[in-house]
C-alpha positions as CSV (number, residue, x, y, z in Angstrom):
1,M,244.8,-5.8,-8.3
2,S,246.4,-6.5,-5.7
3,K,249.7,-9.8,-6.0
4,V,247.6,-11.7,-3.3
5,R,244.2,-11.4,-5.2
6,I,245.8,-12.3,-8.3
7,L,247.4,-15.1,-6.6
8,F,244.0,-16.1,-5.1
9,V,242.6,-16.3,-8.4
10,A,245.3,-18.2,-9.9
11,V,245.0,-20.9,-6.7
12,L,241.0,-20.7,-7.4
13,V,240.8,-21.2,-11.6
14,L,244.0,-23.8,-11.0
15,A,241.2,-25.8,-8.2
16,L,238.1,-25.8,-10.4
17,A,239.9,-27.1,-13.7
18,A,241.2,-29.5,-11.8
19,G,238.1,-30.4,-10.3
20,S,236.8,-30.5,-13.5
21,S,238.7,-32.9,-15.4
22,M,237.6,-35.8,-13.4
23,A,234.5,-37.1,-13.1
24,A,233.1,-40.3,-12.8
25,S,234.0,-42.9,-15.8
26,V,234.8,-46.4,-16.7
27,S,237.0,-47.1,-19.5
28,L,239.5,-50.3,-20.8
29,K,242.7,-51.4,-21.4
30,L,244.6,-54.4,-22.2
31,S,247.8,-55.6,-20.9
32,G,249.8,-59.0,-20.7
33,P,251.8,-61.1,-23.0
34,G,248.7,-61.2,-25.7
35,M,248.7,-57.4,-26.0
36,V,250.2,-55.8,-29.6
37,N,249.0,-52.7,-29.0
38,D,246.3,-50.9,-26.8
39,S,243.6,-51.7,-29.4
40,T,245.0,-55.4,-31.0
41,I,244.9,-58.5,-29.2
42,K,247.4,-61.9,-30.3
43,A,244.9,-65.1,-30.9
44,G,246.0,-68.1,-28.8
45,E,248.0,-65.9,-26.2
46,K,246.8,-64.5,-22.8
47,V,245.4,-61.1,-22.4
48,S,244.1,-59.3,-20.1
49,V,240.9,-56.9,-20.1
50,D,241.5,-53.8,-17.9
51,V,238.6,-51.8,-16.2
52,Y,240.1,-48.2,-15.1
53,W,237.7,-46.1,-12.9
54,T,237.7,-42.6,-12.3
55,N,235.6,-41.3,-9.1
56,D,234.8,-37.5,-8.0
57,K,233.2,-38.3,-5.1
58,E,231.9,-40.2,-2.0
59,R,229.9,-43.0,-3.2
60,R,227.9,-45.7,-1.0
61,G,228.1,-48.8,-3.8
62,F,227.4,-48.8,-7.8
63,T,226.4,-51.8,-10.3
64,V,228.2,-51.9,-13.4
65,G,227.8,-54.8,-16.1
66,F,229.6,-55.7,-19.3
67,K,229.3,-57.8,-22.5
68,F,231.9,-59.4,-24.6
69,D,231.1,-60.1,-28.4
70,S,231.9,-60.7,-31.6
71,K,230.5,-61.5,-35.7
72,D,233.1,-63.5,-36.2
73,I,234.7,-64.6,-32.6
74,K,232.4,-67.8,-31.8
75,Q,234.3,-68.3,-28.2
76,I,236.5,-67.4,-25.4
77,V,238.5,-68.8,-23.3
78,H,238.7,-67.9,-19.6
79,V,241.6,-68.1,-18.1
80,A,241.3,-70.5,-14.9
81,D,243.2,-69.0,-11.9
82,S,241.3,-70.7,-8.7
83,G,241.2,-68.8,-5.1
84,K,242.6,-66.2,-6.9
85,G,240.1,-63.9,-8.4
86,L,236.6,-62.7,-7.7
87,N,234.6,-65.2,-9.1
88,L,235.0,-68.7,-8.7
89,L,236.9,-69.5,-12.0
90,G,239.3,-66.7,-10.7
91,D,239.4,-65.2,-14.7
92,I,237.9,-62.0,-13.5
93,K,240.9,-60.2,-10.5
94,G,239.9,-57.1,-8.3
95,H,242.7,-54.4,-8.0
96,N,243.4,-51.4,-6.3
97,G,241.3,-52.3,-2.7
98,W,238.1,-54.4,-4.8
99,Q,240.4,-57.4,-4.6
100,D,238.5,-57.7,-0.9
101,K,236.2,-55.9,1.8
102,S,238.8,-53.0,2.1
103,I,236.7,-50.9,-0.1
104,F,233.4,-52.3,-0.3
105,D,233.2,-53.7,3.4
106,I,229.7,-54.9,3.1
107,T,230.1,-57.8,1.0
108,G,233.4,-57.3,-1.3
109,V,232.7,-56.8,-4.6
110,L,229.9,-58.8,-6.0
111,V,230.2,-60.9,-9.7
112,P,226.6,-62.3,-10.8
113,E,228.0,-64.2,-14.1
114,I,224.7,-64.2,-16.1
115,D,226.5,-65.6,-18.6
116,W,230.0,-66.5,-18.5
117,D,231.0,-69.6,-20.5
118,G,233.1,-68.2,-23.3
119,K,230.8,-69.0,-26.2
120,L,229.8,-65.1,-27.4
121,P,228.4,-63.6,-26.4
122,D,229.4,-62.9,-22.7
123,L,227.6,-61.5,-19.7
124,V,229.0,-60.2,-15.7
125,G,227.5,-58.0,-13.7
126,F,229.4,-56.0,-10.6
127,G,228.0,-54.6,-7.9
128,G,229.2,-53.3,-4.2
129,A,228.1,-51.3,-1.6
130,V,230.0,-49.5,2.1
131,G,228.9,-49.7,5.3
132,K,231.6,-48.0,7.2
133,Q,233.9,-46.9,4.4
134,R,233.4,-44.8,1.8
135,Y,234.7,-45.0,-2.3
136,L,236.5,-41.8,-2.0
137,P,237.5,-40.2,-5.2
138,H,240.4,-41.1,-7.6
139,E,242.1,-40.6,-10.3
140,D,242.1,-42.7,-13.2
141,M,243.1,-46.4,-11.7
142,K,242.9,-50.2,-12.4
143,C,239.7,-51.5,-10.7
144,L,239.5,-55.3,-12.5
145,S,240.5,-57.3,-14.8
146,F,239.5,-60.2,-17.3
147,D,241.8,-62.6,-17.9
148,L,241.2,-64.7,-21.4
149,I,242.8,-65.8,-24.2
150,V,241.2,-65.2,-27.7
151,P,241.4,-68.9,-30.2
152,D,240.7,-67.1,-33.4
153,A,241.2,-63.6,-35.4
154,G,238.6,-61.2,-35.7
155,T,237.1,-58.7,-33.6
156,L,236.0,-58.7,-30.2
157,V,233.8,-55.8,-29.2
158,V,233.5,-55.0,-24.7
159,D,230.2,-53.5,-24.4
160,S,228.2,-51.7,-21.2
161,A,225.6,-54.2,-20.2
162,F,222.0,-54.4,-17.7
163,F,222.4,-57.8,-16.3
164,P,219.6,-58.7,-14.6
165,P,217.6,-58.2,-12.1
166,G,218.7,-54.6,-11.1
167,G,221.9,-54.2,-13.5
168,Y,221.8,-50.7,-14.4
169,W,224.7,-49.0,-14.3
170,K,224.9,-46.6,-11.5
171,F,226.0,-45.2,-8.1
172,G,224.0,-45.8,-5.2
173,S,222.8,-42.3,-5.4
174,G,221.0,-42.9,-9.0
175,E,224.0,-41.0,-10.8
176,Q,226.1,-43.4,-13.6
177,P,229.3,-43.3,-14.5
178,E,230.6,-42.5,-17.8
179,W,231.0,-44.9,-20.4
180,K,234.1,-44.7,-22.6
181,G,233.0,-47.3,-24.9
182,P,232.2,-49.6,-26.8
183,Y,235.6,-51.1,-27.6
184,S,236.6,-53.5,-30.4
185,F,240.1,-55.1,-30.3
186,H,241.4,-56.2,-33.5
187,V,242.1,-60.2,-33.3
188,V,245.3,-61.1,-35.1
189,K,247.0,-64.5,-35.5
């Protein structure tokens, strides 16, 4: 086999491998002063639950929902940051183009707060649509975050959720992103 053919085959294999490693997926990470490690939160301190997305192709819109729940923690505190978030309270933030209309140019990212009062379970949804823009492919990046304080020790679980009226996890094309949860976070004193 000639060197050109070998080089072509090697480049093709690398390109296919790189393409297959990226897909449409959603995962969570912790950050902020209340983060002890990847799976542990310090009770009584502000922590951010960060939503990371990987997108494998152009999209026209999305909907997702999250449920915060616990068997032993009854309440969480949504940290107010008025005027600086996607919702009125400001505890839900957008990042890397999700904070304004730079990606989802029709209305920005919408946040229907179905039951977002701090008394667990809490349920929140998200949606966005594009008109002139496209939601372009990207590697894993932080797109959303929830600022909160968990006052008591126990286990906080964050999972995917349906939110009414049409809040299934999907892209405008009907495909569903891969959810890497549910996530269980230990809350310690």
